[in-house]
C-alpha positions as CSV (number, residue, x, y, z in Angstrom):
1,M,25.2,-10.3,13.9
2,S,28.0,-7.7,13.5
3,E,27.4,-4.1,14.1
4,T,30.6,-3.3,11.4
5,T,29.3,-2.1,8.0
6,T,30.5,-4.9,5.6
7,A,29.6,-5.1,1.9
8,A,30.6,-8.0,-0.5
9,P,28.8,-9.2,-3.7
10,S,25.6,-11.0,-2.8
11,T,24.4,-12.1,-6.2
12,P,26.5,-13.7,-9.0
13,P,27.6,-11.9,-12.0
14,A,25.6,-10.8,-14.3
15,H,25.8,-9.5,-18.0
16,T,25.4,-5.9,-18.3
17,G,24.6,-5.6,-22.0
18,D,28.3,-4.6,-23.6
19,G,29.5,-8.4,-23.2
20,T,30.8,-7.8,-19.9
21,E,30.2,-9.1,-16.2
22,S,29.5,-7.1,-13.3
23,T,28.3,-7.8,-9.7
24,V,26.1,-5.5,-7.2
25,T,27.7,-4.9,-4.1
26,T,25.1,-5.2,-1.5
27,A,25.3,-5.4,2.6
28,T,26.1,-8.8,4.1
29,S,23.9,-8.2,6.9
30,L,20.6,-6.4,7.8
31,N,22.0,-5.3,11.2
32,S,24.8,-2.7,9.8
33,K,24.5,0.6,10.4
34,D,23.9,1.5,6.7
35,M,21.1,-1.3,6.3
36,R,19.5,-0.2,9.9
37,R,19.3,3.4,8.3
38,I,17.8,2.5,5.0
39,L,15.3,-0.4,6.5
40,S,14.2,2.5,9.2
41,S,13.7,5.2,6.2
42,S,11.8,2.5,4.2
43,F,9.6,2.0,7.0
44,T,8.6,5.3,8.4
45,G,8.7,6.8,5.4
46,T,6.0,4.6,3.8
47,A,4.1,5.0,7.3
48,I,4.0,8.4,6.9
49,E,3.0,8.3,3.5
50,Y,0.4,6.0,4.2
51,Y,-0.8,7.9,7.2
52,D,-2.0,10.3,4.7
53,F,-3.4,7.9,2.0
54,I,-5.2,5.9,4.8
55,L,-6.3,8.8,6.9
56,Y,-8.7,9.8,3.4
57,A,-9.8,6.1,3.5
58,T,-10.9,6.2,7.0
59,A,-12.7,9.7,6.6
60,A,-14.5,8.3,3.4
61,S,-15.7,5.6,5.6
62,V,-17.1,8.2,8.7
63,V,-17.1,11.7,7.5
64,F,-17.0,12.8,3.9
65,N,-20.3,11.5,3.2
66,Q,-21.8,13.6,5.8
67,V,-19.6,16.7,4.8
68,F,-19.0,16.5,1.1
69,F,-22.2,14.9,0.2
70,T,-24.9,16.1,2.0
71,G,-28.8,16.2,0.9
72,L,-28.0,12.7,-0.9
73,D,-29.6,9.2,0.6
74,P,-27.2,7.9,2.8
75,A,-26.3,5.1,0.6
76,V,-25.7,7.0,-2.7
77,A,-23.8,9.5,0.2
78,M,-21.7,6.5,1.0
79,F,-21.2,5.5,-2.5
80,A,-20.3,9.0,-3.8
81,S,-17.6,9.1,-0.9
82,F,-16.1,5.6,-1.8
83,G,-16.1,7.2,-5.6
84,T,-13.6,10.0,-4.2
85,L,-11.4,7.0,-2.6
86,A,-11.5,5.3,-6.1
87,A,-10.0,8.2,-7.6
88,G,-7.1,8.3,-5.3
89,Y,-6.2,4.8,-6.6
90,L,-7.1,5.3,-10.3
91,A,-4.3,8.1,-10.1
92,R,-1.3,5.6,-8.5
93,P,-0.8,3.8,-11.4
94,L,0.0,7.2,-13.0
95,G,2.2,7.8,-10.0
96,G,4.3,4.7,-10.6
97,V,4.8,5.2,-14.4
98,V,5.9,8.6,-13.7
99,F,8.0,8.2,-10.6
100,G,9.3,4.8,-12.3
101,H,10.5,6.8,-15.4
102,F,12.6,9.3,-13.3
103,G,13.5,6.7,-10.5
104,D,15.0,4.6,-13.4
105,R,16.6,7.2,-15.1
106,I,18.0,9.5,-12.0
107,G,17.8,7.7,-9.0
108,R,15.3,6.1,-6.2
109,K,16.3,8.6,-3.4
110,K,15.1,11.5,-5.3
111,M,11.7,10.3,-6.3
112,L,11.5,9.1,-2.5
113,V,11.8,12.9,-1.2
114,L,9.7,14.3,-4.0
115,S,6.7,11.9,-3.5
116,M,6.6,12.8,0.2
117,M,6.6,16.3,-0.3
118,I,3.7,16.0,-2.8
119,M,1.4,14.0,-0.6
120,G,2.2,16.0,2.5
121,G,1.0,19.5,0.6
122,A,-2.1,17.4,-0.7
123,T,-2.9,16.2,2.8
124,V,-2.8,19.6,4.3
125,L,-5.1,20.9,1.9
126,I,-7.8,18.6,2.3
127,G,-7.3,19.3,5.9
128,L,-8.1,23.1,5.0
129,L,-10.8,22.6,1.9
130,P,-14.2,24.4,2.9
131,T,-17.3,22.2,2.7
132,T,-20.2,21.8,0.4
133,A,-22.1,23.8,2.5
134,T,-19.9,26.6,2.2
135,I,-18.6,26.5,-1.1
136,G,-21.1,24.4,-2.9
137,I,-20.1,21.9,-5.8
138,A,-16.7,23.0,-5.6
139,A,-15.9,21.3,-2.4
140,P,-16.6,17.8,-3.7
141,I,-14.1,18.6,-7.0
142,I,-11.6,20.0,-5.3
143,L,-11.5,17.0,-2.8
144,I,-11.4,14.6,-5.8
145,T,-8.6,16.7,-7.1
146,L,-6.3,16.5,-4.1
147,R,-7.2,12.9,-3.5
148,M,-5.9,12.2,-7.2
149,V,-2.8,13.9,-6.4
150,Q,-2.5,11.9,-3.1
151,G,-2.9,8.8,-5.6
152,V,0.0,10.2,-7.9
153,A,2.5,10.8,-4.8
154,V,1.8,7.1,-3.2
155,G,2.3,5.6,-6.4
156,G,5.5,6.8,-6.8
157,E,6.2,6.3,-3.0
158,W,6.0,2.2,-2.9
159,G,8.5,1.6,-5.6
160,G,11.3,3.5,-4.4
161,A,10.8,2.4,-0.9
162,A,10.8,-1.0,-1.7
163,L,13.6,-0.9,-4.4
164,M,15.8,1.0,-1.8
165,A,15.5,-2.0,0.9
166,L,15.4,-4.6,-1.5
167,E,18.5,-3.8,-3.6
168,H,20.7,-2.7,-0.7
169,A,19.7,-6.0,1.0
170,P,21.7,-9.4,0.8
171,Q,20.1,-12.3,-1.3
172,K,18.8,-14.4,1.7
173,S,17.1,-11.7,3.3
174,R,15.4,-9.5,0.5
175,G,12.2,-10.6,1.1
176,F,12.5,-9.5,4.9
177,A,14.1,-6.1,4.3
178,T,11.2,-5.3,1.6
179,S,8.8,-5.9,3.9
180,F,9.9,-2.9,6.1
181,A,8.3,-0.6,2.8
182,N,5.3,-3.0,3.2
183,A,5.3,-2.8,6.6
184,G,4.9,1.1,6.7
185,A,1.4,0.8,5.2
186,P,-0.2,-0.7,8.5
187,A,1.8,1.4,10.7
188,G,0.4,4.2,8.8
189,A,-3.0,2.8,9.2
190,I,-2.7,2.4,12.7
191,L,-1.3,5.9,13.2
192,A,-4.2,7.1,11.3
193,T,-7.0,5.4,12.9
194,L,-5.7,6.2,16.6
195,V,-5.5,9.6,15.7
196,V,-8.8,9.6,14.0
197,S,-10.0,7.7,17.2
198,A,-8.7,10.0,19.8
199,V,-9.8,13.4,17.9
200,S,-13.4,11.7,17.5
201,A,-13.4,11.1,21.5
202,A,-11.8,14.4,22.2
203,T,-13.9,16.6,19.6
204,G,-17.3,14.7,20.4
205,D,-20.0,16.4,18.4
206,Q,-17.8,18.9,17.0
207,F,-15.9,16.0,15.0
208,L,-18.1,16.5,11.9
209,E,-17.8,20.0,12.1
210,W,-14.0,20.6,12.4
211,G,-12.6,17.8,14.5
212,W,-11.8,15.7,11.6
213,R,-9.6,18.4,10.2
214,I,-7.0,17.7,12.7
215,P,-5.3,14.7,11.7
216,F,-5.1,16.1,7.9
217,L,-3.1,19.0,9.5
218,L,-0.7,16.8,11.7
219,S,0.3,15.7,8.3
220,A,2.8,18.7,8.3
221,V,4.5,17.6,11.1
222,L,5.0,14.0,10.1
223,I,6.2,14.7,6.9
224,L,9.2,17.0,8.1
225,V,10.2,14.2,10.1
226,G,10.1,11.7,7.3
227,M,12.3,14.4,4.8
228,V,15.1,14.6,7.5
229,I,15.2,10.6,7.8
230,R,15.0,10.3,3.7
231,L,17.7,12.6,2.9
232,K,20.3,11.0,5.2
233,V,19.8,7.2,3.1
234,S,22.4,6.3,0.1
235,E,21.4,5.8,-3.3
236,S,20.5,2.0,-4.3
237,P,23.6,0.0,-5.5
238,V,21.7,-1.6,-8.5
239,F,21.2,1.8,-9.6
240,Q,24.5,3.1,-9.0
241,K,25.8,-0.1,-10.9
242,L,23.1,0.7,-14.0
243,S,23.3,4.8,-13.9
244,E,25.7,4.6,-17.0
245,E,23.5,3.4,-18.8
246,S,20.4,5.4,-17.7
247,D,20.5,7.9,-20.9
248,A,20.2,4.8,-23.0
249,R,16.5,4.0,-21.5
250,K,14.8,7.2,-22.8
251,L,11.2,5.5,-21.9
252,P,11.5,2.5,-19.3
253,I,7.7,2.3,-19.6
254,V,7.9,1.3,-23.4
255,E,10.5,-1.3,-22.5
256,V,8.6,-2.7,-19.8
257,I,5.3,-3.0,-22.1
258,Q,7.2,-4.6,-24.9
259,Q,9.2,-6.8,-23.1
260,H,7.8,-7.5,-19.9
261,W,3.8,-7.4,-20.2
262,R,3.7,-10.8,-19.0
263,A,5.2,-10.0,-15.8
264,V,3.4,-6.9,-15.0
265,V,0.3,-9.0,-15.4
266,L,1.0,-11.6,-13.5
267,A,2.6,-9.8,-10.8
268,L,-0.4,-7.2,-11.0
269,A,-3.0,-9.8,-10.6
270,A,-1.0,-11.5,-7.7
271,A,-1.2,-8.2,-5.6
272,L,-4.8,-7.8,-5.9
273,G,-5.3,-10.2,-2.9
274,F,-4.1,-8.2,-0.2
275,Y,-5.7,-5.2,-1.7
276,V,-9.2,-6.7,-1.9
277,C,-8.7,-7.8,1.8
278,Q,-7.5,-4.2,2.9
279,A,-10.3,-2.7,1.1
280,I,-13.1,-5.0,2.5
281,L,-12.0,-5.2,6.0
282,T,-10.7,-1.6,6.5
283,V,-13.3,0.7,4.2
284,W,-16.2,-1.5,3.4
285,G,-16.4,-3.4,6.7
286,V,-15.8,-0.2,8.7
287,S,-18.3,1.8,7.2
288,V,-21.0,-1.0,7.3
289,A,-20.1,-1.1,11.3
290,V,-20.7,2.3,11.9
291,E,-23.7,2.5,9.7
292,Q,-25.0,-0.2,11.8
293,G,-24.9,1.6,14.9
294,L,-21.6,0.3,16.5
295,D,-19.7,3.2,18.7
296,R,-17.2,4.9,16.2
297,S,-14.4,5.1,18.2
298,A,-14.4,1.4,19.4
299,V,-14.7,0.4,15.5
300,L,-11.5,2.1,14.8
301,N,-9.7,0.7,18.0
302,W,-10.4,-2.4,16.8
303,K,-9.0,-1.4,13.5
304,A,-5.9,-0.1,14.6
305,G,-5.4,-3.2,16.8
306,A,-5.7,-5.7,13.9
307,A,-3.3,-3.3,11.8
308,A,-1.1,-4.1,14.5
309,L,-1.4,-7.6,14.3
310,T,-0.8,-7.2,10.7
311,L,2.6,-5.8,11.0
312,V,3.6,-8.9,13.1
313,V,2.5,-11.3,10.6
314,T,4.0,-9.3,7.5
315,F,7.2,-9.6,9.1
316,W,7.1,-13.1,9.9
317,A,5.4,-14.2,6.2
318,A,8.2,-12.1,4.7
319,R,10.9,-13.9,6.9
320,M,9.2,-17.2,5.8
321,S,9.2,-16.4,2.1
322,D,12.8,-15.8,2.2
323,R,13.2,-19.4,3.8
324,I,10.3,-21.6,1.9
325,G,10.3,-19.1,-1.2
326,R,7.8,-16.2,-2.4
327,R,5.3,-18.6,-4.3
328,R,4.7,-21.1,-1.4
329,M,4.2,-18.6,1.2
330,L,1.7,-16.5,-1.2
331,T,0.1,-19.8,-2.3
332,I,-0.6,-20.6,1.5
333,A,-1.8,-17.2,2.3
334,G,-4.3,-17.1,-1.0
335,V,-5.9,-20.4,-0.1
336,T,-6.1,-19.3,3.5
337,G,-8.0,-16.0,2.2
338,I,-10.3,-18.3,0.0
339,V,-11.8,-20.3,2.3
340,S,-12.2,-17.6,5.0
341,A,-13.7,-15.0,2.9
342,Y,-17.4,-15.7,3.0
343,P,-17.1,-16.5,6.9
344,L,-15.5,-12.9,7.4
345,V,-17.6,-11.4,5.7
346,L,-20.5,-12.7,7.8
347,L,-18.9,-11.6,11.0
348,L,-18.7,-8.0,9.3
349,T,-22.1,-7.7,8.8
350,T,-23.5,-9.2,12.2
351,G,-23.8,-5.8,13.8
352,T,-22.2,-6.6,17.0
353,L,-18.5,-5.4,18.0
354,W,-17.4,-8.5,18.9
355,S,-17.9,-10.4,15.4
356,F,-16.7,-6.8,14.0
357,A,-13.6,-7.3,16.1
358,L,-13.2,-10.9,15.3
359,A,-13.3,-10.4,11.5
360,M,-10.7,-7.6,11.8
361,I,-8.2,-9.7,13.9
362,L,-8.7,-12.4,11.6
363,G,-9.0,-11.1,8.2
364,N,-6.9,-7.9,8.5
365,G,-4.8,-9.1,11.1
366,I,-3.7,-12.8,9.7
367,V,-5.0,-13.3,6.1
368,Q,-4.0,-9.8,5.0
369,G,-0.7,-10.0,6.8
370,L,0.4,-13.2,5.0
371,L,-0.5,-12.1,1.8
372,Y,1.5,-8.8,2.5
373,G,4.6,-9.8,3.7
374,P,5.7,-11.6,0.6
375,I,4.4,-9.5,-2.2
376,G,6.9,-6.6,-2.0
377,A,9.6,-8.7,-2.7
378,F,7.6,-11.0,-5.3
379,V,6.5,-8.2,-7.4
380,A,9.7,-6.1,-7.8
381,E,11.6,-9.5,-8.4
382,Q,10.0,-10.1,-11.6
383,F,11.5,-7.2,-13.3
384,P,15.3,-6.1,-14.1
385,G,17.1,-3.6,-12.3
386,K,17.0,-1.4,-15.2
387,V,13.3,-1.0,-15.5
388,R,12.6,-2.2,-12.0
389,Y,10.9,0.9,-10.5
390,T,8.6,1.2,-13.6
391,G,7.5,-2.2,-13.7
392,A,7.3,-3.3,-10.3
393,S,5.2,0.1,-9.7
394,L,3.0,-0.2,-12.8
395,A,2.0,-3.8,-11.4
396,Y,1.6,-2.7,-8.0
397,Q,0.0,0.3,-8.5
398,G,-2.5,-1.2,-11.2
399,A,-3.7,-3.8,-8.8
400,S,-4.5,-1.2,-6.2
401,V,-7.1,0.5,-8.8
402,V,-9.1,-2.8,-8.6
403,G,-8.1,-4.5,-5.3
404,A,-8.4,-1.5,-3.4
405,G,-9.9,1.7,-5.6
406,F,-12.8,0.0,-6.7
407,T,-13.7,-2.7,-4.2
408,P,-15.4,-0.6,-1.4
409,M,-17.9,0.8,-4.2
410,I,-18.3,-2.8,-5.7
411,A,-19.2,-3.9,-2.2
412,A,-21.7,-1.5,-1.7
413,G,-23.3,-2.2,-5.0
414,L,-23.3,-6.1,-4.5
415,M,-24.7,-5.2,-0.9
416,I,-28.0,-3.2,-2.9
417,V,-28.1,-5.7,-5.7
418,A,-28.4,-8.8,-3.0
419,G,-31.1,-6.9,-1.0
420,G,-28.7,-6.4,2.0
421,S,-27.2,-9.9,2.0
422,A,-23.6,-10.1,2.2
423,V,-23.6,-13.5,0.0
424,L,-22.0,-11.8,-3.2
425,V,-19.4,-9.6,-1.2
426,G,-18.3,-13.0,0.0
427,A,-18.2,-14.5,-3.3
428,F,-16.3,-11.8,-5.1
429,W,-13.5,-11.4,-2.1
430,A,-12.8,-15.4,-2.6
431,G,-13.0,-15.0,-6.4
432,M,-10.5,-12.2,-6.3
433,L,-8.4,-14.5,-4.1
434,V,-8.7,-17.5,-6.3
435,I,-7.1,-15.3,-9.2
436,C,-4.1,-14.1,-7.5
437,T,-3.5,-17.7,-6.1
438,L,-3.4,-18.8,-9.8
439,A,-1.3,-15.8,-10.9
440,V,1.5,-16.6,-8.2
441,L,1.3,-20.2,-9.4
442,L,2.2,-19.3,-13.2
443,T,5.5,-17.5,-12.2
444,K,8.9,-19.1,-11.5
445,E,10.2,-18.8,-8.0
446,S,12.1,-15.6,-7.6
447,S,14.1,-15.3,-4.0
448,R,17.1,-16.5,-5.8
449,R,16.7,-14.4,-8.9
450,D,19.7,-12.2,-9.9
451,L,18.9,-8.5,-9.2
452,L,20.5,-7.3,-12.2
């Protein structure tokens, strides 16, 4: 591909609402200097924010139940720890709506910078938070508050990062370009998991005393790096084209609910699949493995290795969705997940390292990667440019509440109800993937849709 930065209309003329026609000028190649900067910004920025967000999930699995919920039955303490995790997911739709509102009104780029600053501040404060043994009940209350601040920040992050990539990219590569924002999440998970594993190994018995704080404090350095990268990218061409109309859109959320509610419902349901996979495998599954006595560092290392495979499969699935369509690729992924859900749960609960590793490779690496690759572009393409940040964020982050926020708690509860059997967890997982697949089939193919 050429290294020159060229641009040309990549979509057909679109009506602006005043009777005239306009086009969106986007890159003709992903290999241009500007597109490489945009894609690296989407990937790196999202990776840093998800380092912070997934770091909390990892700590909730192996630390917080023993630090902030002491004196409780182990099963209850784990349930409470997962409850604080859910609080962050509950806040994500709020972040999506707030950041989406301003992202549709004043620009995608400004919101990306702000979300990163908020996320970094909350994460560092978690690393400095005194334990329950020191300040009593105030500790878990502050923890939940900071987790919700994290949720607001990451709720605004995804929409901006995904749209910057999607709206700059040529039509034939929109799925692959958007996957750079999605791929930042497993990259952040890899980084968070490896850092926690390394610190755990280095601090040993002191990990629960003070070692767990180190990964949270490291966020300050990562945020500075991300800010430098993000400040160098240009605003989305779609937003630039529509910015003259932004004053007329006083409340984008109202327009989304009134005119695009069906798109929100279907996109939300479609995004449930990969969120449930992520929660069962990387949060609930990790906690079960550690509770069964598997070495904590080995468990975290296998989780990181599976996330590396997720990255590869995510990019491949996104590229395939540009070729065969989002609906077809997501349907293939959904069916694969449905038939493998129960066997994967059995592997997670066998109590051996090899079975845990196999479940992570097949489930997190392959099934989640297949679902994850196309979903960013699929969700964003369901909405018109003038309310895309708000609509896509509302759907995507709404899915995170049920799909990721409550799934670890639901799985833990189902294990209690079933007397330790994993059969109900497998049925729940398969059922959520059925809902995801049906939602995809109820939409029209979006990969050739005009972005305006």
